[in-house]
C-alpha positions as CSV (number, residue, x, y, z in Angstrom):
1,M,21.0,-14.8,-97.3
2,L,21.7,-13.2,-100.6
3,L,21.4,-10.1,-101.6
4,R,21.9,-7.0,-104.3
5,L,21.3,-3.4,-104.7
6,G,17.8,-2.3,-106.0
7,D,16.4,-5.8,-104.3
8,L,12.3,-5.8,-103.9
9,V,11.3,-7.4,-101.3
10,Q,9.0,-8.1,-98.5
11,M,8.6,-6.8,-94.9
12,K,6.8,-8.8,-92.2
13,K,5.6,-5.9,-90.2
14,K,3.8,-3.0,-92.6
15,H,4.5,0.3,-92.3
16,P,2.6,2.7,-90.7
17,C,2.7,4.6,-94.1
18,G,1.1,1.2,-95.2
19,C,3.7,-0.3,-97.7
20,D,5.5,-3.4,-96.7
21,R,7.6,-3.4,-100.0
22,W,11.4,-1.7,-99.6
23,T,14.3,-1.1,-102.1
24,V,17.9,-2.5,-100.9
25,T,20.2,0.0,-101.1
26,R,22.8,-0.6,-99.6
27,V,24.5,-4.2,-98.1
28,G,26.9,-4.9,-96.2
29,A,26.7,-6.0,-92.2
30,D,24.2,-2.6,-92.2
31,I,21.6,-3.1,-94.3
32,K,19.7,0.8,-95.8
33,I,16.3,0.5,-97.3
34,R,14.3,2.0,-98.6
35,C,9.8,2.7,-97.7
36,Q,8.2,2.5,-101.4
37,G,5.0,4.1,-99.4
38,C,6.3,6.5,-98.8
39,G,10.2,7.0,-99.3
40,R,12.1,6.9,-95.8
41,V,14.6,5.3,-95.1
42,V,15.9,2.5,-92.6
43,M,18.9,1.6,-91.5
44,L,19.5,-2.0,-89.4
45,E,21.9,-4.8,-88.7
46,R,21.9,-7.6,-91.3
47,P,20.4,-10.1,-88.0
48,E,17.6,-8.0,-87.8
49,F,17.2,-7.5,-91.2
50,E,17.2,-11.2,-92.1
51,K,14.8,-11.7,-89.0
52,R,12.0,-9.4,-90.8
53,V,11.8,-9.7,-94.4
54,R,9.5,-12.3,-96.0
55,K,10.9,-12.5,-99.2
56,I,13.0,-10.9,-101.9
57,L,9.6,-10.1,-104.0
58,E,12.2,-8.7,-107.2
59,R,16.3,-9.1,-107.9
60,G,18.5,-6.1,-108.8
61,P,20.5,-5.7,-111.5
62,E,23.7,-7.8,-111.8
63,E,26.9,-5.9,-110.4
64,E,29.3,-6.2,-113.4
65,G,33.1,-7.4,-113.2
66,S,32.4,-9.4,-109.7
67,A,34.0,-12.8,-111.6
68,D,38.0,-12.9,-111.6
69,G,39.1,-13.3,-114.1
């Protein structure tokens, strides 16, 4: 799964605050996400995140300078 910083994702289960939308704040072997409802930050291992995510709602901005040349 291709993720970018700033992506808005929908998870399969709702957070206890009632929101199921999260913003990706860190991408790597672990994924850090912030709840859109209450602001709680959660860090998940990539396989666990990919199992729990339903879909990407909005894409974050593309990183500048990522192309070689």
